[in-house]
LUMMARKE-415992 format. One line per field, with one value per residue: residue number from 1; residue in three letters; chain; x, y, z of N, C-alpha, C, O, CB in turn. Coordinates in steps of 0.1 Angstrom, whole numbers, plus 5000, padded with zeros to 4 digits. Glycine has a CB too. Layout:
// residues N
pos: c(NUM|...)
code: c(ALA|...)
unit: c(A|...)
n.c1: c(X|...)
n.c2: c(Y|...)
n.c3: c(Z|...)
ca.c1: c(X|...)
ca.c2: c(Y|...)
ca.c3: c(Z|...)
c.c1: c(X|...)
c.c2: c(Y|...)
c.c3: c(Z|...)
o.c1: c(X|...)
o.c2: c(Y|...)
o.c3: c(Z|...)
cb.c1: c(X|...)
cb.c2: c(Y|...)
cb.c3: c(Z|...)
This chain:
// residues 83
pos: c(1|2|3|4|5|6|7|8|9|10|11|12|13|14|15|16|17|18|19|20|21|22|23|24|25|26|27|28|29|30|31|32|33|34|35|36|37|38|39|40|41|42|43|44|45|46|47|48|49|50|51|52|53|54|55|56|57|58|59|60|61|62|63|64|65|66|67|68|69|70|71|72|73|74|75|76|77|78|79|80|81|82|83)
code: c(MET|SER|LYS|LYS|TYR|GLU|TYR|LYS|VAL|THR|ALA|PHE|ASP|ALA|VAL|VAL|LEU|ASP|LYS|ASP|LYS|ASN|LYS|MET|THR|LYS|ILE|ARG|ASP|GLN|LEU|GLN|ASP|GLU|MET|GLU|ALA|HIS|SER|ASN|ASP|GLY|TRP|GLU|PHE|ASP|SER|GLN|LEU|THR|PHE|GLY|TYR|THR|VAL|LYS|GLU|THR|GLY|CYS|PHE|GLY|GLY|SER|THR|GLY|LYS|ALA|ALA|GLU|VAL|GLY|THR|LEU|TYR|GLN|LEU|VAL|PHE|LYS|ARG|GLU|ILE)
unit: c(A|A|A|A|A|A|A|A|A|A|A|A|A|A|A|A|A|A|A|A|A|A|A|A|A|A|A|A|A|A|A|A|A|A|A|A|A|A|A|A|A|A|A|A|A|A|A|A|A|A|A|A|A|A|A|A|A|A|A|A|A|A|A|A|A|A|A|A|A|A|A|A|A|A|A|A|A|A|A|A|A|A|A)
n.c1: c(4732|4732|4752|4750|4747|4758|4771|4798|4817|4837|4855|4891|4919|4942|4968|4996|5024|5045|5073|5073|5096|5094|5071|5054|5054|5039|5019|5009|5005|4984|4962|4964|4959|4930|4921|4919|4899|4879|4879|4881|4856|4839|4839|4852|4876|4869|4878|4888|4881|4878|4864|4860|4843|4823|4816|4791|4791|4763|4744|4725|4704|4701|4704|4723|4754|4764|4794|4820|4828|4844|4869|4872|4887|4875|4886|4873|4871|4858|4842|4827|4797|4786|4753)
n.c2: c(8992|9004|8991|8981|8982|8973|8981|8979|8987|8994|8999|9007|9003|9006|8988|8992|8979|8996|8986|8973|8961|8973|8991|9002|8981|8966|8973|8980|8950|8943|8960|8952|8920|8926|8941|8915|8896|8903|8904|8876|8870|8883|8911|8942|8964|8996|9029|9047|9060|9092|9099|9129|9132|9140|9134|9144|9169|9154|9170|9168|9163|9148|9167|9184|9197|9216|9211|9200|9161|9141|9140|9128|9108|9088|9059|9046|9017|9019|8990|8972|8956|8937|8940)
n.c3: c(8331|8368|8387|8417|8460|8489|8523|8550|8578|8599|8630|8630|8656|8659|8675|8692|8715|8737|8739|8718|8687|8659|8656|8636|8617|8628|8631|8603|8598|8614|8601|8575|8581|8593|8569|8546|8566|8555|8531|8522|8530|8511|8510|8498|8500|8502|8512|8538|8567|8591|8618|8643|8674|8704|8738|8754|8786|8811|8835|8868|8861|8843|8815|8787|8796|8788|8781|8775|8779|8770|8741|8707|8684|8654|8638|8602|8584|8558|8537|8508|8489|8458|8460)
ca.c1: c(4719|4738|4757|4740|4762|4759|4786|4798|4816|4840|4867|4903|4921|4958|4975|5012|5033|5056|5081|5077|5106|5087|5052|5045|5051|5024|5004|5005|5007|4970|4954|4961|4949|4917|4919|4920|4899|4866|4878|4872|4840|4834|4833|4862|4881|4864|4879|4894|4872|4883|4860|4859|4834|4825|4810|4787|4783|4751|4739|4720|4690|4703|4702|4736|4750|4775|4810|4830|4831|4854|4868|4880|4888|4873|4891|4870|4872|4848|4837|4813|4800|4777|4741)
ca.c2: c(8996|9002|8981|8981|8973|8970|8983|8974|9001|8990|9008|8999|9011|8992|8978|8980|8985|9006|8978|8963|8968|8983|8998|9006|8971|8964|8985|8973|8940|8941|8967|8938|8918|8933|8937|8901|8891|8915|8898|8864|8871|8889|8923|8943|8982|9009|9039|9049|9076|9096|9117|9132|9128|9147|9134|9158|9160|9157|9172|9155|9159|9141|9174|9183|9208|9219|9212|9180|9152|9133|9141|9120|9103|9071|9052|9031|9008|9004|8977|8975|8941|8944|8932)
ca.c3: c(8350|8380|8398|8438|8468|8503|8529|8559|8586|8612|8632|8628|8659|8662|8687|8695|8731|8736|8739|8702|8678|8648|8653|8618|8611|8638|8629|8589|8597|8622|8586|8566|8586|8590|8557|8543|8572|8550|8514|8520|8529|8501|8513|8489|8507|8502|8519|8554|8565|8601|8626|8654|8679|8714|8740|8761|8796|8818|8846|8878|8859|8825|8806|8786|8801|8774|8782|8766|8789|8763|8725|8706|8665|8653|8626|8602|8579|8546|8528|8497|8480|8449|8455)
c.c1: c(4737|4737|4751|4754|4756|4772|4790|4813|4820|4854|4875|4910|4933|4966|4990|5011|5043|5069|5080|5088|5104|5072|5051|5040|5039|5013|5001|4999|4989|4962|4952|4956|4933|4907|4911|4906|4881|4868|4881|4868|4832|4836|4857|4863|4876|4870|4878|4891|4880|4872|4860|4851|4835|4812|4804|4783|4769|4750|4733|4704|4691|4701|4715|4742|4764|4784|4811|4835|4848|4855|4881|4879|4885|4888|4884|4869|4856|4849|4826|4810|4793|4768|4734)
c.c2: c(8995|8997|8985|8981|8978|8971|8983|8985|8997|8999|8999|9008|8996|8997|8977|8986|8989|8994|8973|8973|8980|8981|8999|8999|8960|8969|8977|8958|8934|8943|8958|8925|8915|8930|8925|8889|8891|8906|8892|8863|8877|8905|8929|8963|8992|9021|9033|9058|9080|9104|9116|9128|9135|9143|9143|9156|9158|9159|9166|9156|9155|9153|9176|9198|9214|9218|9196|9177|9151|9142|9135|9113|9089|9069|9049|9032|9006|8999|8981|8961|8942|8937|8926)
c.c3: c(8357|8387|8415|8447|8479|8508|8542|8565|8595|8616|8637|8638|8660|8673|8696|8710|8726|8735|8727|8696|8674|8650|8644|8609|8614|8630|8610|8594|8601|8611|8582|8571|8588|8572|8551|8553|8565|8533|8516|8525|8518|8499|8504|8496|8504|8502|8531|8550|8586|8610|8640|8661|8700|8724|8749|8773|8796|8825|8858|8867|8846|8815|8799|8790|8795|8771|8780|8779|8784|8745|8723|8688|8668|8636|8619|8585|8566|8537|8518|8488|8473|8456|8447)
o.c1: c(4748|4728|4751|4766|4749|4782|4783|4820|4811|4862|4872|4910|4932|4969|4994|5003|5048|5076|5088|5089|5108|5064|5040|5032|5034|5003|4991|4986|4983|4956|4941|4948|4926|4898|4899|4903|4873|4858|4893|4870|4820|4836|4867|4854|4885|4869|4872|4892|4887|4873|4860|4846|4845|4800|4812|4776|4763|4757|4739|4694|4683|4697|4723|4736|4774|4787|4805|4841|4859|4846|4892|4868|4889|4895|4880|4867|4848|4857|4818|4818|4786|4772|4724)
o.c2: c(8990|8994|8997|8979|8988|8967|8992|8989|8993|9003|8989|9020|8984|9008|8968|8993|8987|8996|8964|8986|8991|8972|8993|9001|8951|8967|8969|8957|8925|8933|8952|8919|8905|8924|8925|8877|8882|8903|8896|8853|8876|8910|8923|8972|8999|9027|9022|9064|9072|9116|9105|9118|9134|9147|9151|9147|9158|9150|9155|9149|9158|9148|9168|9209|9214|9224|9186|9184|9155|9148|9135|9114|9082|9077|9041|9041|8997|9002|8991|8956|8952|8926|8920)
o.c3: c(8354|8394|8420|8443|8478|8502|8547|8557|8603|8608|8643|8635|8662|8678|8703|8716|8716|8725|8726|8698|8678|8647|8641|8600|8608|8624|8607|8594|8596|8608|8582|8563|8585|8566|8550|8550|8567|8526|8517|8531|8516|8488|8504|8496|8504|8491|8536|8540|8592|8609|8646|8657|8707|8721|8755|8775|8785|8831|8860|8869|8838|8804|8804|8788|8803|8761|8782|8787|8789|8740|8728|8682|8676|8629|8627|8577|8566|8529|8518|8480|8477|8460|8449)
cb.c1: c(4699|4739|4776|4725|4782|4754|4792|4797|4804|4841|4867|4908|4912|4974|4975|5033|5037|5057|5081|5060|5108|5092|5046|5051|5061|5023|5013|5021|5020|4965|4960|4973|4952|4922|4929|4938|4905|4873|4881|4874|4836|4820|4823|4857|4893|4858|4871|4908|4843|4893|4842|4859|4834|4828|4811|4778|4784|4745|4733|4719|4678|4688|4695|4740|4745|4777|4817|4850|4821|4848|4865|4878|4905|4848|4896|4853|4875|4838|4829|4818|4799|4779|4734)
cb.c2: c(8974|9007|8981|8959|8978|8957|8993|8959|9009|8973|9020|8998|9022|8990|8965|8984|8975|9018|8971|8960|8962|8980|9011|9013|8968|8973|9012|8971|8937|8952|8976|8935|8921|8951|8935|8898|8895|8940|8900|8854|8878|8885|8925|8937|8988|9011|9049|9048|9072|9103|9125|9140|9110|9161|9127|9166|9164|9153|9176|9160|9170|9127|9186|9179|9209|9226|9219|9180|9137|9114|9157|9112|9104|9065|9044|9025|8997|9004|8965|8989|8926|8943|8934)
cb.c3: c(8360|8385|8398|8446|8465|8506|8527|8556|8589|8613|8642|8612|8666|8646|8681|8685|8744|8750|8750|8688|8667|8631|8658|8608|8610|8653|8628|8578|8606|8636|8575|8559|8588|8592|8554|8548|8585|8551|8501|8518|8538|8501|8538|8469|8504|8509|8516|8561|8562|8597|8622|8655|8674|8710|8738|8755|8809|8819|8843|8903|8861|8819|8810|8770|8817|8769|8798|8751|8789|8763|8718|8719|8654|8647|8626|8612|8591|8540|8539|8483|8485|8431|8457)
């Protein structure tokens, strides 16, 4: 019988300051804290996904103008646990 899992997707956006001495260490520490918090709740890290997105500009009557008001990237962490 195959295992069944439930999944949890969380955004990961590390924050560093321009004055931080070791930016990479600070980012790694934030990622580790995020992963440990989920692990302590019974979640197992599954993957890291990157998605692009576009926010469309709307006109006066709420319809899309066809122009992009914003374009960005989301960084997602995926966790799973057996159910």
